[in-house]
C-alpha positions as CSV (number, residue, x, y, z in Angstrom):
1,M,-0.2,0.2,-0.1
2,T,1.2,3.5,-0.5
3,R,-0.2,6.7,0.7
4,P,-3.6,7.5,-0.1
5,D,-3.7,9.4,-3.7
6,T,-5.0,13.1,-3.8
7,P,-8.5,13.3,-5.2
8,A,-9.0,14.9,-8.8
9,G,-10.3,18.4,-8.4
10,P,-9.0,21.9,-8.3
11,S,-5.4,22.5,-7.3
12,G,-5.8,26.2,-6.1
13,T,-7.9,28.9,-5.1
14,P,-8.2,32.1,-7.6
15,A,-6.9,35.0,-6.1
16,S,-9.2,37.6,-4.7
17,S,-9.2,41.4,-5.5
18,E,-7.8,41.7,-2.3
19,D,-5.1,39.7,-2.9
20,T,-4.0,41.3,-6.3
21,G,-5.2,44.8,-5.6
22,A,-7.3,44.8,-8.6
23,H,-10.7,46.8,-8.5
24,T,-14.0,44.2,-8.6
25,P,-17.3,45.7,-10.1
26,A,-20.1,46.2,-7.8
27,R,-22.6,43.5,-8.1
28,P,-26.1,44.7,-8.7
29,R,-28.7,44.9,-5.7
30,G,-31.5,42.5,-4.9
31,K,-30.0,39.7,-7.6
32,P,-29.3,36.6,-5.7
33,Q,-26.2,34.5,-7.1
34,H,-26.5,31.4,-8.2
35,G,-23.4,28.7,-8.2
36,A,-22.5,25.2,-7.4
37,S,-22.4,23.8,-4.0
38,G,-19.1,24.2,-3.8
39,G,-17.6,20.8,-3.6
40,G,-13.7,20.5,-3.7
41,R,-13.4,24.6,-3.5
42,D,-11.4,26.2,-0.9
43,Y,-13.9,27.8,1.9
44,K,-12.0,31.1,1.3
45,D,-12.8,31.0,-2.6
46,A,-13.9,34.4,-4.0
47,K,-16.6,32.7,-5.8
48,N,-18.3,31.4,-2.4
49,R,-18.8,35.2,-1.0
50,G,-22.3,35.6,-1.2
51,A,-24.3,39.1,-0.2
52,K,-24.8,40.5,3.1
53,G,-26.7,38.5,5.7
54,G,-26.6,35.4,3.2
55,Y,-24.6,32.4,2.8
56,R,-21.5,31.2,1.2
57,K,-22.7,28.6,-0.9
58,G,-21.2,25.2,-0.2
59,S,-19.7,26.6,2.9
60,G,-22.6,26.8,5.0
61,K,-21.4,30.0,6.6
62,P,-22.9,33.5,6.4
63,A,-21.4,35.4,3.6
64,S,-20.2,39.1,4.2
65,Q,-22.2,41.1,1.7
66,G,-25.2,40.8,-0.3
67,A,-28.7,38.8,0.9
68,A,-29.9,35.1,-0.4
69,H,-33.6,35.6,-1.0
70,D,-36.5,33.3,-1.2
71,G,-37.6,34.7,-4.7
72,E,-40.1,36.9,-3.0
73,G,-37.6,39.6,-1.9
74,R,-37.2,38.2,1.8
75,R,-34.3,36.6,3.4
76,P,-35.5,32.9,4.6
77,F,-33.0,33.2,7.4
78,A,-32.2,36.1,9.7
79,K,-28.5,36.1,10.8
80,A,-28.1,33.9,14.0
81,R,-25.5,34.9,16.9
82,P,-22.6,33.0,17.2
83,R,-22.4,30.3,20.1
84,P,-19.6,29.7,22.4
85,S,-17.9,26.8,22.4
86,R,-17.5,24.4,25.2
87,D,-14.0,26.2,25.5
88,G,-15.4,29.3,25.7
89,D,-14.3,31.0,22.2
90,A,-17.1,31.9,19.9
91,A,-18.2,29.5,17.8
92,D,-18.6,30.0,13.5
93,G,-21.9,29.9,13.0
94,P,-25.0,29.1,11.8
95,V,-24.6,26.6,9.1
96,L,-26.9,25.6,6.6
97,L,-27.5,21.6,6.7
98,Y,-29.6,20.2,3.7
99,G,-30.6,16.9,2.5
100,L,-32.8,14.6,4.3
101,H,-30.3,12.2,5.9
102,T,-28.3,15.0,7.3
103,I,-31.3,16.7,8.5
104,E,-32.8,13.8,10.2
105,A,-29.4,13.2,11.7
106,A,-29.6,16.6,13.2
107,F,-32.7,16.6,14.7
108,R,-31.7,13.3,16.4
109,N,-28.7,14.7,18.0
110,S,-29.5,16.5,21.3
111,D,-25.9,18.4,20.8
112,R,-26.9,20.0,17.8
113,R,-28.5,23.5,18.5
114,R,-31.6,24.2,15.8
115,H,-32.7,27.4,14.6
116,R,-35.1,27.2,11.7
117,L,-36.2,24.7,8.6
118,L,-37.2,25.7,5.3
119,A,-38.8,22.7,3.6
120,T,-41.3,21.7,1.0
121,E,-44.4,20.1,2.3
122,N,-43.3,16.7,0.5
123,A,-40.1,16.9,2.4
124,Q,-42.1,18.0,5.8
125,R,-44.0,14.8,5.1
126,R,-41.0,12.5,4.9
127,L,-39.5,13.8,7.6
128,S,-42.2,13.4,9.8
129,E,-42.6,9.5,8.4
130,R,-39.2,8.9,9.7
131,G,-40.4,9.9,13.2
132,I,-39.1,13.5,13.2
133,T,-40.6,16.3,15.4
134,F,-40.1,19.4,14.6
135,D,-38.9,21.5,17.6
136,V,-38.3,24.8,15.6
137,P,-40.5,27.1,13.5
138,V,-41.0,25.5,10.0
139,E,-41.1,27.6,6.8
140,T,-43.0,26.0,3.9
141,V,-41.1,26.9,0.7
142,N,-40.7,25.6,-3.0
143,P,-37.5,24.0,-4.3
144,R,-36.6,27.4,-6.3
145,Q,-36.4,29.5,-3.1
146,L,-34.1,26.8,-1.8
147,D,-31.9,26.8,-4.7
148,H,-31.3,30.4,-4.2
149,L,-30.3,29.6,-0.6
150,V,-27.8,26.9,-1.2
151,G,-27.3,26.9,-4.7
152,R,-28.9,25.0,-8.1
153,D,-26.4,22.4,-7.8
154,A,-26.9,21.2,-4.3
155,V,-28.7,18.1,-3.5
156,H,-31.3,19.5,-0.9
157,Q,-34.0,17.1,-1.3
158,G,-36.6,20.2,-0.6
159,A,-34.9,20.8,3.1
160,V,-32.6,23.0,4.6
161,L,-32.0,23.5,8.6
162,E,-30.2,26.3,9.9
163,A,-28.6,25.4,13.1
164,D,-25.2,26.1,15.2
165,P,-22.2,24.3,14.3
166,L,-21.7,21.4,16.8
167,P,-19.7,22.0,20.4
168,A,-16.1,22.0,20.2
169,F,-15.2,18.4,21.2
170,G,-11.6,17.5,22.5
171,P,-9.4,14.7,23.7
172,R,-10.9,15.0,27.1
173,D,-14.1,13.5,25.2
174,L,-12.3,10.5,24.4
175,A,-11.8,8.8,27.6
176,K,-14.1,6.0,27.0
177,A,-13.0,5.4,23.5
178,R,-11.1,2.1,22.2
179,L,-11.2,3.1,18.4
180,V,-10.2,6.3,17.2
181,L,-9.6,7.6,13.8
182,A,-7.3,11.0,13.2
183,L,-6.5,12.4,10.0
184,D,-3.5,14.5,9.5
185,Q,-4.5,17.8,7.4
186,V,-7.1,15.8,5.0
187,T,-8.6,18.9,3.4
188,D,-11.2,17.7,0.8
189,P,-14.6,17.9,2.4
190,H,-16.2,15.1,0.2
191,N,-13.1,12.8,1.6
192,V,-13.8,13.6,5.3
193,G,-17.4,13.2,4.9
194,A,-16.9,9.8,3.3
195,I,-14.6,9.2,6.3
196,L,-17.2,9.9,8.8
197,R,-19.9,8.0,7.4
198,S,-17.5,4.9,7.4
199,A,-16.7,5.6,11.1
200,V,-20.1,5.7,11.6
201,A,-20.9,2.4,9.9
202,L,-17.7,0.7,11.4
203,A,-18.5,2.0,15.2
204,A,-15.5,4.1,15.5
205,D,-15.6,6.4,18.8
206,A,-14.6,9.5,17.4
207,V,-12.7,11.2,14.1
208,V,-10.0,13.5,14.6
209,T,-8.9,16.4,12.4
210,T,-6.7,19.4,12.8
211,E,-7.7,22.9,13.4
212,R,-6.1,24.1,10.6
213,H,-5.9,22.6,7.1
214,A,-9.0,20.7,7.5
215,P,-12.6,21.5,6.4
216,E,-14.8,23.7,8.6
217,E,-17.9,22.2,9.3
218,G,-20.5,23.3,6.7
219,S,-23.0,22.3,4.2
220,V,-20.6,20.3,1.8
221,L,-19.0,18.4,4.6
222,A,-22.5,17.4,6.2
223,K,-24.0,16.4,2.9
224,S,-21.3,14.3,2.4
225,A,-21.1,12.5,5.5
226,S,-25.2,12.0,5.0
227,G,-25.8,12.3,8.7
228,A,-22.7,10.9,10.0
229,L,-21.4,14.6,11.3
230,D,-24.0,14.5,13.8
231,M,-23.7,10.5,14.9
232,V,-19.9,10.3,15.8
233,R,-17.4,12.8,17.9
234,H,-15.7,14.8,15.5
235,V,-12.5,16.2,17.6
236,R,-10.2,18.9,16.4
237,V,-7.0,19.4,17.8
238,K,-4.2,22.2,17.3
239,N,-1.4,20.2,17.1
240,M,-1.7,16.4,15.9
241,A,1.5,15.3,17.0
242,R,1.2,16.4,20.6
243,F,-2.5,14.9,20.4
244,V,-0.9,11.4,19.6
245,T,1.5,11.7,22.4
246,E,-1.4,12.4,24.7
247,M,-3.2,9.4,23.3
248,R,-0.3,7.3,23.8
249,E,0.0,8.1,27.2
250,A,-3.7,7.4,28.0
251,G,-3.4,3.7,26.8
252,F,-3.9,4.1,22.9
253,Q,-1.7,2.1,20.7
254,A,-0.9,4.6,17.9
255,I,-0.5,3.2,14.4
256,A,0.1,5.5,11.2
257,L,-0.7,4.3,7.5
258,D,2.1,4.5,5.4
259,S,3.6,2.7,2.5
260,E,7.1,2.5,4.4
261,G,5.2,0.6,7.2
262,T,7.6,-2.2,8.0
263,A,4.4,-4.6,8.7
264,R,1.0,-5.0,7.2
265,L,-1.9,-3.8,9.3
266,E,-3.1,-7.0,10.0
267,E,0.1,-8.3,11.7
268,T,0.9,-5.0,13.8
269,E,0.2,-5.3,17.9
270,M,-2.9,-3.6,18.7
271,G,-3.8,-3.7,22.3
272,G,-7.1,-2.7,23.8
273,K,-6.9,0.8,22.4
274,V,-6.3,1.9,19.0
275,L,-5.6,5.2,17.4
276,L,-5.5,5.0,13.6
277,V,-3.6,7.9,11.7
278,L,-3.9,8.6,8.2
279,G,-2.4,11.3,6.0
280,S,-3.5,13.9,3.9
281,E,-3.8,13.2,0.2
282,G,-0.3,12.9,-1.6
283,K,1.9,13.9,1.5
284,G,0.7,10.9,3.8
285,V,1.4,11.4,7.5
286,R,3.8,14.1,8.2
287,Q,7.1,13.3,9.7
288,G,6.6,14.5,13.0
289,V,3.3,12.9,13.7
290,R,4.7,9.6,12.3
291,E,7.5,9.8,14.9
292,A,4.9,10.1,17.7
293,C,3.3,6.9,16.8
294,N,3.9,3.4,18.4
295,A,4.3,1.7,14.7
296,L,3.8,2.3,11.2
297,A,1.6,-0.2,9.1
298,R,0.9,-0.5,5.6
299,L,-2.2,-2.0,3.4
300,D,-1.0,-4.1,0.9
301,M,-2.9,-4.2,-2.4
302,P,-3.2,-7.5,-4.5
303,G,-4.1,-5.7,-7.6
304,A,-2.6,-3.8,-10.2
305,I,-3.3,-0.4,-8.7
306,A,-1.3,-0.4,-5.2
307,S,-2.9,2.9,-3.8
308,L,-5.9,3.8,-2.3
309,N,-7.9,7.2,-1.8
310,V,-7.6,8.3,1.9
311,S,-11.3,7.5,2.2
312,N,-10.9,4.0,1.3
313,A,-7.9,3.4,3.3
314,A,-9.5,4.7,6.2
315,V,-12.7,2.1,5.6
316,L,-10.3,-0.8,5.2
317,S,-8.1,0.1,8.1
318,L,-10.9,0.6,10.1
319,Y,-12.2,-3.3,9.2
320,V,-9.0,-4.7,9.6
321,T,-8.6,-3.0,12.8
322,R,-11.7,-4.1,14.3
323,V,-11.2,-7.8,13.2
324,K,-7.8,-7.7,14.7
325,M,-9.1,-6.6,18.0
326,G,-11.9,-8.7,18.2
327,L,-14.4,-5.8,18.4
């Protein structure tokens, strides 16, 4: 097994007028901007900047200028106040969550603070059939109004939920964990979303990412996770190498997945608590993080293609580890 390949996608972010000093013509007022849902784009991409009081399409975060209208000249969502995180720092918010699985999981998560639901009559009926009780104001809208809010390319399935980001979980929340997956600067929200979904399917206790060089919690990440963002602890840490060291001190066997691993993952000693560390697309696990781990392990592939995308490597390594641990 070699390091996970870099997924296809844009390699950079276009420079904004702030970077280049070029003059940008003012946008006409009152005309909502249409665009893609933001897949694969950097969250600071100038194309994601909406209008005052609206939301950046794809990022799920309030934009700095302009307004996202509902097609009748009204803003569906008022700007909500940021909510302090568990550590006392102001959390970014609100976020826009869309898609029925994503919204269903958000309603079932007691840690998720919800504000308002915009949904078609059909989407409301489908959510009710799944046993969801609406504990927030509900506005009945048509699909075009939601297109204006989250973008035409967003698969919203007729429902958008305004909510706060989840609380800031930290290493202290992993005291009872046995299987934890850490992502060292994995940046693509679609990959991280797929990994969150796999982590739920394989009963991992948490997924850990870095505070920088990792996707923010937003609509693209939540949609890619298909509800998993609200079903598994997502821990963000400032320093991954320090986190690995702390987990080892807490009794975890820390294993970094790397093509240079001396043994296959299934042959690696694991013990009763395991921390699996996967690296970023292309670069793999950084040297300082590798050195903080107990062991390096590899995934050997029998086919002509010896490398895996990071999301595929994550699900395979979680499965192998569960079998090895007897979980």
